[in-house]
Rosetta silent file (secondary structure, phi, psi, omega in degrees, C-alpha in Angstrom):
SEQUENCE: MYTEVGFYEPDSWKAAPATVDEHSLKILGHPVMEDWERPYMQELARIATLNGGRVLEIGFGMGISAGFISRFYDQRGIGRGVTEHVIVEANRDVAALARKFRDEHRPGLVRIVEGVSYDVIAENADGVFRDGGFDGILHDAYPLDESQVQNQAHFAGTAYRLLKPGGIFTYFSDEPTQFRPEHLQMLLDAGFARKNIDHKIIRVVPPADCLYWKRDTILAPILRKG
SCORE:     score description
SCORE:     0.000 S_00000001
   1 L     0.000  -12.749  177.835   99.989   97.852   91.262 S_00000001
   2 L   -67.072  136.265  169.453   98.466   99.024   94.520 S_00000001
   3 L  -135.260  161.601  173.269   98.264   96.306   97.142 S_00000001
   4 L    60.253   40.165 -178.644   97.401   96.109  100.787 S_00000001
   5 L   -96.977  134.153  174.490   95.186   99.180  100.527 S_00000001
   6 L  -108.516  152.621  179.105   92.590   99.758  103.270 S_00000001
   7 L  -115.070  142.158 -176.269   89.447  101.880  102.893 S_00000001
   8 L  -139.514  154.410  170.798   88.057  104.124  105.587 S_00000001
   9 L   -61.487  138.633 -178.870   85.252  106.516  106.226 S_00000001
  10 H   -51.941  -42.072 -178.412   86.640  110.043  105.543 S_00000001
  11 H   -64.326  -36.195  175.620   86.037  111.146  109.144 S_00000001
  12 H   -63.806  -40.936 -177.215   88.028  108.176  110.429 S_00000001
  13 H   -71.169  -40.872  179.650   90.847  108.883  108.107 S_00000001
  14 H   -57.669  -37.084 -172.323   90.877  112.608  108.947 S_00000001
  15 H   -94.690  -11.905 -174.878   91.229  111.970  112.705 S_00000001
  16 L   -63.930  133.043  177.594   93.645  108.942  112.515 S_00000001
  17 L   -60.007  145.996  179.082   97.099  109.443  113.977 S_00000001
  18 E  -112.159  136.256  178.086   99.890  109.649  111.413 S_00000001
  19 E  -112.166  117.290 -178.228  103.353  108.096  111.934 S_00000001
  20 E  -129.386  138.566  171.191  106.092  109.786  109.947 S_00000001
  21 L  -139.041 -166.982 -173.405  109.824  109.463  109.915 S_00000001
  22 L   -71.844  -14.040 -177.868  112.561  110.241  107.291 S_00000001
  23 L  -105.289  -28.266 -173.646  111.605  107.089  105.288 S_00000001
  24 E  -159.281  163.620  172.554  107.820  106.734  105.342 S_00000001
  25 E  -123.380  131.765  178.065  104.387  107.938  106.350 S_00000001
  26 E  -131.472  137.927  175.734  101.817  105.554  107.720 S_00000001
  27 E  -130.246  127.468 -175.547   98.197  106.131  108.750 S_00000001
  28 L    53.902   36.253  178.935   96.239  103.327  110.490 S_00000001
  29 L    78.073   -1.315 -178.468   99.142  101.080  109.698 S_00000001
  30 E  -100.472  141.545  178.809   98.933  101.576  105.939 S_00000001
  31 E   -73.311  124.523 -179.512  101.849  102.998  103.910 S_00000001
  32 E  -100.117  -37.771  175.410  100.856  106.377  102.491 S_00000001
  33 E  -158.583  150.733  177.791  104.249  107.465  101.124 S_00000001
  34 E  -133.504  154.457 -172.994  107.834  106.263  101.201 S_00000001
  35 H   -69.270  -15.685  179.832  111.088  108.111  100.428 S_00000001
  36 H   -65.872  -17.325 -179.851  111.912  105.918   97.410 S_00000001
  37 H   -75.040   -2.626 -175.844  109.239  107.947   95.609 S_00000001
  38 H   -49.675  -52.343 -178.207  111.470  111.105   95.573 S_00000001
  39 H   -61.216  -34.371  178.305  112.532  111.059   91.901 S_00000001
  40 H   -67.563  -44.280  179.564  108.940  110.483   90.893 S_00000001
  41 H   -59.770  -37.712 -179.199  107.671  113.325   93.141 S_00000001
  42 H   -64.029  -41.717  179.167  110.342  115.601   91.674 S_00000001
  43 H   -70.722  -41.180  173.927  109.072  114.952   88.191 S_00000001
  44 H   -60.065  -39.457 -179.231  105.378  115.485   89.141 S_00000001
  45 H   -69.191  -39.750  176.160  106.273  118.732   90.823 S_00000001
  46 H   -60.483  -44.502 -179.557  108.205  119.862   87.691 S_00000001
  47 H   -61.039  -49.221 -173.503  105.217  119.038   85.474 S_00000001
  48 H   -64.724  -23.648 -176.123  102.716  120.749   87.764 S_00000001
  49 L  -103.661   10.086 -175.920  104.804  123.970   87.844 S_00000001
  50 L   -59.317  -29.413 -178.194  105.627  124.282   84.114 S_00000001
  51 L   -94.047   -5.897 -172.484  103.183  127.205   83.731 S_00000001
  52 L    68.947 -150.449  170.416  104.041  128.839   87.068 S_00000001
  53 E    72.187 -146.173  179.757  101.044  130.760   88.473 S_00000001
  54 E   -83.742  119.819 -176.383   98.606  129.088   90.835 S_00000001
  55 E  -118.206  129.328 -179.398   99.387  125.460   91.661 S_00000001
  56 E  -107.479  125.311  174.033   97.055  123.061   93.512 S_00000001
  57 E  -116.039  118.666 -179.161   98.463  120.103   95.282 S_00000001
  58 E   -97.542  115.128  178.200   96.064  117.330   96.602 S_00000001
  59 L    94.746  110.049 -178.454   97.733  115.325   99.337 S_00000001
  60 L   -83.498  -41.871 -179.990  100.727  116.559  101.318 S_00000001
  61 L    58.260 -128.353  179.322  102.117  113.180  102.428 S_00000001
  62 L   -86.264    0.576 -178.888  105.767  113.533  103.593 S_00000001
  63 L    80.758   11.058 -177.800  105.978  116.921  101.833 S_00000001
  64 H   -63.191  -52.606 -178.394  108.326  115.551   99.160 S_00000001
  65 H   -69.337  -30.418  176.778  106.500  117.014   96.153 S_00000001
  66 H   -62.621  -40.476 -177.002  105.709  120.223   98.096 S_00000001
  67 H   -66.355  -39.793  176.210  109.402  120.627   98.734 S_00000001
  68 H   -67.310  -42.074  176.497  110.191  120.266   95.047 S_00000001
  69 H   -55.336  -42.627 -177.511  107.377  122.705   94.098 S_00000001
  70 H   -63.060  -26.704 -179.875  108.952  125.242   96.463 S_00000001
  71 H   -70.302  -20.812 -174.558  112.219  124.993   94.503 S_00000001
  72 L   -99.618    7.282 -179.045  110.328  126.173   91.401 S_00000001
  73 L   -57.042  -37.049 -173.658  108.784  129.264   93.073 S_00000001
  74 L  -122.245   14.766 -170.582  111.326  131.513   91.444 S_00000001
  75 L  -108.056   19.654 -178.161  112.808  129.348   88.673 S_00000001
  76 L  -112.025    7.850 -179.317  110.500  129.991   85.764 S_00000001
  77 L    85.701  172.282 -177.244  111.706  133.467   84.812 S_00000001
  78 L   -60.966  127.290 -178.689  109.828  136.727   85.128 S_00000001
  79 L    75.708    5.826 -178.305  106.109  136.161   85.270 S_00000001
  80 L  -115.512   -6.269 -179.416  106.524  132.381   85.223 S_00000001
  81 L   -71.291  162.513  177.365  107.131  131.635   88.891 S_00000001
  82 E   -70.552  126.329 -177.475  104.583  130.005   91.176 S_00000001
  83 E   -98.107  -26.403  174.265  102.415  132.749   92.688 S_00000001
  84 E  -152.818  138.765  179.321  100.299  130.572   95.038 S_00000001
  85 E  -122.478  103.352 -177.430  100.682  127.065   96.163 S_00000001
  86 E   -94.350  122.469 -178.356   97.453  125.622   97.508 S_00000001
  87 E  -117.622  125.712  177.993   97.787  122.298   99.437 S_00000001
  88 E  -106.584  126.524 -178.372   94.793  120.173  100.341 S_00000001
  89 E  -144.538  129.755 -173.225   95.230  117.500  103.029 S_00000001
  90 L   -80.759  -40.678 -173.585   92.631  115.387  104.637 S_00000001
  91 L   -77.779  137.917  179.905   94.457  113.959  107.658 S_00000001
  92 H   -58.076  -50.222 -177.961   94.734  116.117  110.757 S_00000001
  93 H   -65.855  -38.466 -178.688   98.293  115.258  111.650 S_00000001
  94 H   -73.890  -31.558  173.258   99.598  115.501  108.115 S_00000001
  95 H   -59.613  -36.572  179.552   97.793  118.867  107.736 S_00000001
  96 H   -67.541  -35.713  173.848   99.781  120.035  110.769 S_00000001
  97 H   -66.127  -36.914  176.486  102.936  119.005  108.964 S_00000001
  98 H   -62.683  -40.959  178.684  101.779  120.966  105.963 S_00000001
  99 H   -68.651  -32.802  175.879  101.253  124.106  108.044 S_00000001
 100 H   -64.681  -46.209  174.904  104.780  123.678  109.446 S_00000001
 101 H   -53.676  -48.919  179.045  106.046  123.512  105.849 S_00000001
 102 H   -57.113  -47.837 -176.847  104.132  126.660  104.988 S_00000001
 103 H   -67.329  -26.398 -177.018  105.553  128.533  107.960 S_00000001
 104 H   -86.496  -17.931 -179.028  109.071  127.434  107.232 S_00000001
 105 L  -105.055 -100.843 -178.492  108.883  128.342  103.502 S_00000001
 106 L  -128.680   94.007  179.592  106.609  131.300  102.412 S_00000001
 107 L   -54.048  -33.853  179.437  103.645  131.868  104.570 S_00000001
 108 L   -77.305   -8.570 -174.120  102.326  134.456  102.111 S_00000001
 109 L  -110.203  -33.074 -175.512  102.618  132.023   99.188 S_00000001
 110 E   -99.978  130.274  179.352  101.474  128.669  100.576 S_00000001
 111 E  -116.407  126.283  174.771   97.814  128.097  101.540 S_00000001
 112 E  -107.233  129.499  176.369   96.769  124.949  103.483 S_00000001
 113 E  -115.760  116.840 -177.430   93.207  123.745  103.155 S_00000001
 114 E   -93.395  124.021  179.814   92.377  120.904  105.559 S_00000001
 115 L   151.285  169.210  171.170   89.704  118.440  104.458 S_00000001
 116 L   -67.554  137.947 -172.364   88.828  115.827  101.808 S_00000001
 117 H   -57.509  -45.143 -178.045   89.459  117.293   98.413 S_00000001
 118 H   -65.113  -31.823 -179.844   86.067  116.835   96.870 S_00000001
 119 H   -68.133  -53.800 -176.543   84.443  118.334  100.009 S_00000001
 120 H   -67.106  -32.423  175.873   86.588  121.450  100.183 S_00000001
 121 H   -65.322  -41.351  178.978   86.440  121.997   96.483 S_00000001
 122 H   -64.169  -40.607 -177.390   82.583  121.820   96.546 S_00000001
 123 H   -70.708  -37.480  176.120   82.509  124.244   99.485 S_00000001
 124 L    50.242   44.492  177.276   84.950  126.608   97.667 S_00000001
 125 H   -56.346  130.590  178.860   85.506  128.739  100.717 S_00000001
 126 H    66.469   15.279  179.736   86.892  132.202   99.844 S_00000001
 127 H    62.471   25.562 -179.707   86.651  131.266   96.177 S_00000001
 128 L   -63.825  -38.959 -172.923   89.938  129.312   96.316 S_00000001
 129 L  -106.520   48.725  177.916   88.634  126.569   94.016 S_00000001
 130 L   -73.756  150.382  177.894   86.980  128.589   91.315 S_00000001
 131 L   -58.038  135.149  176.856   86.575  127.115   87.824 S_00000001
 132 L    68.365   28.059 -174.036   89.582  127.932   85.636 S_00000001
 133 L  -101.424   -4.641 -177.347   91.544  129.108   88.629 S_00000001
 134 E  -123.370  148.439  179.245   94.716  127.039   88.510 S_00000001
 135 E   -93.667  -24.399  179.163   97.694  126.883   86.176 S_00000001
 136 E  -151.373  147.844  176.410   98.848  123.425   87.458 S_00000001
 137 E  -138.651  136.102  174.859   97.444  120.577   89.569 S_00000001
 138 E  -125.337  120.787  179.317   99.282  117.641   91.219 S_00000001
 139 E  -113.519  121.629  175.348   97.102  114.903   92.780 S_00000001
 140 L  -152.901   69.780  175.387   98.614  112.316   95.084 S_00000001
 141 L  -106.505  145.707  178.133   96.104  111.473   97.821 S_00000001
 142 L   -60.228  134.539 -179.029   95.691  108.145   99.549 S_00000001
 143 L   -73.409  126.932 -178.386   92.649  106.323   97.993 S_00000001
 144 L  -100.481   -6.721  171.792   89.731  106.201  100.409 S_00000001
 145 L  -147.267  169.371 -171.561   87.492  103.970   98.285 S_00000001
 146 H   -65.534  -24.699 -179.015   87.932  101.313   95.603 S_00000001
 147 H   -67.414  -18.608 -175.597   87.065  103.685   92.793 S_00000001
 148 H  -100.609   -3.269 -167.330   90.330  105.566   93.554 S_00000001
 149 L   -73.505  -51.039 -168.134   92.788  102.608   93.815 S_00000001
 150 L   -60.940  -37.554  175.572   93.925  101.991   90.246 S_00000001
 151 L  -166.662  176.745 -179.851   95.082  105.490   89.656 S_00000001
 152 H   -92.385   14.702 -177.107   94.344  109.118   90.494 S_00000001
 153 H   -65.911  -19.838  176.405   92.580  109.697   87.198 S_00000001
 154 H   -50.739  -26.073 -176.796   89.250  109.795   89.055 S_00000001
 155 H   -85.322   -3.723 -170.265   90.124  113.449   89.702 S_00000001
 156 H   -62.386  -35.566  179.258   90.562  114.298   86.038 S_00000001
 157 H   -65.995  -42.480  176.012   87.171  115.730   85.478 S_00000001
 158 H   -63.448  -42.869 -179.687   87.501  118.009   88.497 S_00000001
 159 H   -59.837  -42.959  178.631   91.001  118.955   87.446 S_00000001
 160 H   -60.493  -39.834  178.838   89.853  119.896   83.992 S_00000001
 161 H   -65.076  -37.749 -174.680   87.202  122.174   85.387 S_00000001
 162 H   -82.038  -17.478 -175.115   89.632  123.885   87.805 S_00000001
 163 E   -80.441  145.288  165.970   92.405  124.369   85.215 S_00000001
 164 E   -72.190  162.312  172.081   92.872  127.496   83.113 S_00000001
 165 E   -58.350  133.409 -176.745   93.113  126.941   79.405 S_00000001
 166 E    84.243   -1.267 -179.219   96.605  125.523   78.845 S_00000001
 167 E   -69.091  164.620 -176.659   96.798  124.436   82.502 S_00000001
 168 E  -124.993  137.635  177.556   98.493  121.107   83.347 S_00000001
 169 E  -119.374  134.158  176.574   97.368  118.181   85.408 S_00000001
 170 E  -143.417  163.665 -170.107   99.592  115.344   86.724 S_00000001
 171 E  -169.713  165.165  177.315   99.083  112.695   89.337 S_00000001
 172 L   -71.358  110.320  175.486  100.413  109.402   90.866 S_00000001
 173 L   -92.638  170.263 -179.566   99.612  106.833   88.187 S_00000001
 174 L  -119.288   21.859  178.942   99.653  103.117   88.676 S_00000001
 175 L  -108.981  135.812  179.274  101.147  102.193   85.319 S_00000001
 176 L   -77.861  -26.956 -172.592  104.853  101.455   84.862 S_00000001
 177 L  -142.746  -24.570 -178.671  105.168  102.425   81.167 S_00000001
 178 L  -152.958  157.412  173.786  101.878  103.292   79.428 S_00000001
 179 L   -65.775  131.798  168.287   98.288  104.257   79.906 S_00000001
 180 L   -73.130  151.172 -178.323   95.854  101.367   79.965 S_00000001
 181 H   -53.657  -40.917 -178.869   92.981  101.832   77.466 S_00000001
 182 H   -70.978  -30.455  176.984   90.424  102.286   80.216 S_00000001
 183 H   -66.129  -53.066  178.242   92.663  104.801   81.982 S_00000001
 184 H   -55.624  -38.960  178.209   93.101  106.787   78.765 S_00000001
 185 H   -62.282  -36.789  176.718   89.346  106.756   78.214 S_00000001
 186 H   -59.450  -38.401 -178.731   88.806  108.274   81.615 S_00000001
 187 H   -69.882  -39.984  177.967   91.039  111.170   80.637 S_00000001
 188 H   -64.985  -46.453  176.126   89.254  111.644   77.316 S_00000001
 189 H   -58.244  -28.538 -178.172   85.885  111.568   79.075 S_00000001
 190 H   -75.485  -16.331 -179.205   87.111  114.191   81.495 S_00000001
 191 L   123.327  -17.158  179.362   87.666  116.578   78.551 S_00000001
 192 L   -65.015  126.106  178.457   91.432  116.220   77.778 S_00000001
 193 L   -76.592  148.979 -177.480   92.007  115.977   74.026 S_00000001
 194 H   -56.904  -34.959 -178.513   94.192  113.053   72.911 S_00000001
 195 H   -71.909  -13.055  179.723   96.813  115.344   71.505 S_00000001
 196 H  -101.592   12.838 -178.555   97.162  116.979   74.917 S_00000001
 197 E  -108.384  115.776 -179.359   97.734  113.702   76.791 S_00000001
 198 E  -138.688 -178.027 -177.114  101.429  112.769   77.254 S_00000001
 199 E  -164.712  163.010  172.735  103.603  111.066   79.816 S_00000001
 200 E  -135.571  142.620 -177.108  107.108  110.488   80.965 S_00000001
 201 E   -97.172  126.928 -176.128  108.591  107.326   82.381 S_00000001
 202 E  -114.914  130.037  177.626  110.452  107.725   85.662 S_00000001
 203 E   -83.520  134.100 -177.267  112.841  105.165   87.084 S_00000001
 204 L  -135.890  162.775 -179.301  112.432  104.329   90.750 S_00000001
 205 L  -130.978   74.748 -179.638  113.962  101.830   93.212 S_00000001
 206 L   -70.914  149.729  177.068  111.232  100.695   95.730 S_00000001
 207 L   -70.192  161.948 -177.491  112.501   98.354   98.412 S_00000001
 208 L   -59.806  -28.931 -179.246  111.604   94.678   98.143 S_00000001
 209 L   -94.268   13.092  173.589  109.111   94.955  100.972 S_00000001
 210 L   -60.232  133.816 -176.689  107.169   97.868   99.501 S_00000001
 211 L   -92.002  -11.006 -175.426  103.527   96.995   99.710 S_00000001
 212 L  -126.321   -0.884  171.748  102.190   99.252   96.976 S_00000001
 213 L  -147.462  135.521 -172.931  104.732   99.339   94.130 S_00000001
 214 L  -127.907    3.626 -178.511  106.769   96.468   92.726 S_00000001
 215 L  -107.445  172.963 -179.372  108.227   97.848   89.457 S_00000001
 216 L  -104.909   11.952  171.272  111.296   99.940   88.654 S_00000001
 217 E  -143.465  155.075  172.319  109.448  102.616   86.587 S_00000001
 218 E  -136.123  144.915  178.067  106.315  104.686   86.969 S_00000001
 219 E   -82.534  129.425  172.839  104.387  106.679   84.354 S_00000001
 220 E  -106.389  112.878 -177.213  104.135  110.398   85.101 S_00000001
 221 E   -73.035  146.184  175.321  101.064  111.812   83.301 S_00000001
 222 E  -130.334  100.720 -177.959  101.194  115.176   81.517 S_00000001
 223 E  -115.626  129.240 -179.386   97.760  116.423   80.633 S_00000001
 224 E  -117.127  131.609  178.013   97.113  119.885   79.229 S_00000001
 225 L   -75.308  125.413 -178.165   93.704  121.552   79.048 S_00000001
 226 L   -73.669    0.000    0.000   93.072  122.642   75.492 S_00000001
């Protein structure tokens, strides 16, 4: 369902000016996030925080999902709240917005890592991205090449490695109601057992002129590491 997507060298994307207002975020003229996504982002945040603990968020965008994650910091009961919220953001301007979010919420709880996700995870500075180190992961980063366009499942293998046993992975999918067979196969190949792959259908109301989503529902993946 993605349309009008442009691809860029990571360095160009990182340095490109971002334009953000209350309704949308654009980089290099391309829509990165819009406020109609709010109910979907709320559900992705809920899924990613089901276990509490350390939560990794790839892509800050307008901060919608981060805001919902922050609401779950203390709402999972004793020992179930989010103990660390790690946000990875590639774009310089958006990373600055993420740091503002951190400072306005809980500086001791939120960690901002600026850079392309695969690069910073490989570098693993300070051991932030150790194997089996996260209780939940939410991936919603703008696709920088064609392999990432159809859905965010390209990150499933990395997510599986980074999750603790029982950890949960969710992401922006491009299906309105069900996994396509090739999408499902990507998840199985990443290591997720079929019994641990679930989803929820979220109703959304994108405007008629939205360039990247044309349906009134989106599938919210729920993947648990066995």
